[in-house]
N, C-alpha and C positions, 0 to 999 in steps of 0.2 A: 620314522621314529625320532629323527634328529630334532633337537631343540634349536632355539634361535642362535645360541652361541655356536653350535656345530655348523649351522648354515653359513656363517661368516668365515669359516676356517680357511677357505680357498684364498682369501685376501691376506692371510697371515703367513702362508708358505706357498711356494711355487712348485717345488719338486720334492717327492718323497721316494725313498728306496725301501722296498718291502723285501726283507730277507725271508725266504720261504713263502713268497707271495702266490705260489700256485696252489697252496693248501686251502682248506675250508675257510678259516678266518681271513687268510690273505686275499682270496678271491672276493669276499664280501667287502673287505676294507678297500681294495683297489677300486671297486665299483663306486663306493661311497666317496672316496677321494676325488675320482674323476668327475662325479656329479657336482662337486664343489669347485671345479676348475683347477685342480692340482694335477700336475704332470706326474705320472706314476712310472717308476722303474722297478721291475721285478727281477730279483736274483734268486735262482733256484737251480737245482741240478736236473730236474725232471722236465718233461715236455709241458707245454702250456696250451691252454684253451681260452684264448682271449676273444670272446664273442664280439666285443666292440672294436678290437683291432688297433687300439690307440695307446697301448702300454709298450714301453721299451723292455725287452726281455734279454737278460744276460744269463747265460748258462755257466754255472760254476760250482765247484765243490767247496762248501763252507769250511769243511775240516782242513783243507789245504790252503784256503784263501785264494783259490784260482779265480782270476778276473775281479777280485773284490775291490782293488784300488780303482779299476776302471768304472765299476758300478757306482762308486761314491762320488765321482766327479760331478760337481755342480748341484748336488742335492742339498736340501735344507734340513731334512730330518730322516732318521733311520727308524723303521719299525722292525724290530728283531723278533720274528715269529718262528724262526727256524729251530728245529731240533733233529739231530741225527739218530736219536734212539727213542724207544717207547718204554713206558713204565714197566710193562709186563716182561720185557726181555733185557732191560738195561743192566741188571745185576750180573748177567752172564757175559756182558761185554763192558765191564766197568772202565777198563783202561781206555778203550775206544771212546766211551762216553765222555771221559774227562778230556782226552786229547782233542776230540773233534768239537765238543760243545764249549768247554771252558777255554781250551787253547784257541779255538776258533774265535771266541768272543774277545779274548785278549788281543789277538791279531786284528780283529775288527776295530777295536778301540785305538790301536796304534795307527791304522790306516785313516780313521776318522780325524785324528789329530793332524796328520799330514795333509789331509784334504780340507781341513778347516771346517769340518762338520761337527757341530757342538750340541746336537739334540738327538736323543734316542728314547724310544718307548719299547720296553721289553715285556713280552707276555710270559710271565712265570706261571706257576701252577698253584691253583687255589686248593689243592688237595694234597699232593705228594710232598710238598715242603713241610707240612705240619705232622705227617704220620698219624698215628692214632691220638686224637686230641684229648687233653685232660678235661675239657669242658666244651660245650657247644652253646651258641654259635662261637666260632673261632675268631678271635681278634688278631690283628697283625702282630701284636707283641707276644703272642703265644710262643712257647718254646718250639724250635724247629727240630723235629726228630724224624727225618724221612726214613721210609722203609725200603726204598729202592734207590739205585744209583741215579736214576733220572731226577729224583727230588734233590739229591745231594748236589748235583751239578747246577740245578736251578738256583739253589741257595748260594752256591759259590759265585755264579754270575751276578746275582743280586749284590753280593758283597763287593765285587770288583766295580760294579757301576757306582755304588755308594762311594768307594774309594776314589774313583776318577772324578766324581762330582766334588769331593772334598779337595783333592789335590790340584785339579785342572779346571774346575768351574764347569764341568760337563752338566748340561741339563738332562737329567735322566729320570724317567718314570718307570717304575716296576708295577705291573698290573698282575696280581695273583687272581687269575680268572678261573671261575668255577667251570663246570662241564657245559660247554656251549653246544647248542643244537639249533637246527633250522634247515631250510631248503638249501640245496647246493651239493657240490661234490664232496663225498665223504666215503672213506673205505669202511666197509662193514667190519665191525669188531674193533676198529681202530679209533674212529672219531667219536666214540661214545655210545652209551646205551640207547638213547632215544633215536638217533638216526638208524641204528641197527634194528631197533624194534619196527620202525616204519618200513624199512626196506624188506624185512622178513615177513611182516604181515602182508605187505603188498604182493609178495611173491608166494605167499602161503607156505613159507619154509619154517621149519622148527626154530624156536627161539631158546637159546641156552641161557639159563640163569645160574650163576655160580653161587652156591649156598642156598639158603631158604627164602631169599628175596627180601630179607629184612635190612640189608645194607642200605644206609641212608646217604644220599648225596645232594649237592646243590646244583641245580640246572639253570642256566641262563640262556634266554633266547638270543640268537645271534645279533639281531639289531641292537639290543641293549649293550652287548659286549662291544660292538663296533662304535656305538655312541661314546663309550668310555675311552676308546682308543683315539677317537677324533678329538674329544675334549683334552686329552693328555698332550696333544701337540702344542698347546699354548702354555703349559705349566713350566715354571722355572725352578732351578735347583734340583734337589733329589726328592722324589716323592715315591711312596710305596703304599699301595692300596689293595685291599680285597675287592674283587668285582664279582658279585653274584646276585642271586635273587633275595638273599636274606632268609630263605626258608629251606628246610630239609624235606626230602621226599624219599621214601623207601622204593626199592625196585618194583615191589608189588603195587605201590601207589602209582608209579609211573606207568606200569603195564596197564592198569585199569583206566588211566587217563587216556592213553593211546587207543585202547579199545573203544572208549566212548567217542573219541575224535574220528575214528575210522568206521565205526559201526560194525567192526569185525572182531571175532574171537581169536586169541593167540593160541598157537600150539606150543606150549612151554615144556622144555626138558630141563630138569634140575640137575646140576652137576655139583660135585664136591667143592666147597669153598676154597679160595686161593689164599696163600699165606701173605701175599703182598697187598691184599685188599684192605684198606682202612674200613673199620666197621661202621662208623658214623661220623660224618663231617658235613657241616654247612657253615657258611661264612657270615661273620658279623660285618655289615657294610656301613656301620655308623660313621666311621672315619671319613670315607669318601663322600657320603651324603651330607655330612656336616661341613666339610671343607671345600666342596666343589658343587657345581650345578647339576652333576650327574645323578640320575635316579633310574632304577630298573622300572620299566613300564609295562612289560608283557608278563602276565601270569603263566603258570604251567599249562593250565587249561587253554588259554587263548593261544599260547605259542604252539601247542600241539594241533589245534584247529588250523592255524595258519600254515603249519608245516604240511599237514595232509592236503589242504586246499592247493598248495603249490605243487604237490606231487600228482594231483588228479586234474 
């Protein structure tokens, strides 16, 4: 899915540090970077599964900064993909959320200055930072009114990146990414609705939908999200963009799309709606498409067919 500009990225940087590189986006990004000749270093606290075996893995706790200085030695760019909390449970652990994610990022920025690393791409949230939007599609200048601590800390990190860009000349890009989906490792119920649908349809397990299925979200195929992250490696100054498909789909729309892709019927169980769920949100991507070469290329139908083909 990469365009010509992405293909040349390996000549622009030699080494990248992926914080949280063992996760869904991280594993896809690591593969894409290595295909472009970039040396990849992964910092995470969990175990790793590196099929190609050519990434450097550093095990550490981001909340305490364990081995973070070591991980930064000699890298050209940091991809900050890590989060120690989840939207659904972050309110119950707000202090930990702030200490580990905001505090951890401030510690990271200090270590970056010491190591002479002056480029970072941060994956923020294309949903939680906005809360219930006043209008859709949502532009980047929409008021930020998070409904959960996870969104609050994302906004705080964005602010500190902007501040460091202003004060210290940091090249920092914030990507407010919509709900990514696609083949690869993902924890059911954690990495999003579409991967959960496919996993449960494949295993013929019941699928829980919170509410009546009318909740609207923006879903972006993983290759498109990765292309934006690759593009961002060459942007200077402070940039902040929504990264999504530019279209909204209800849970029931997505369910029907997945059923068409699989040729199977889902066993749906409806649950009471959750207070932290935003009712309707999808992103206005006019800013990134007008200012950069990036475009989403994979529709929901095409993405679901690709996902199912990879699973079977």
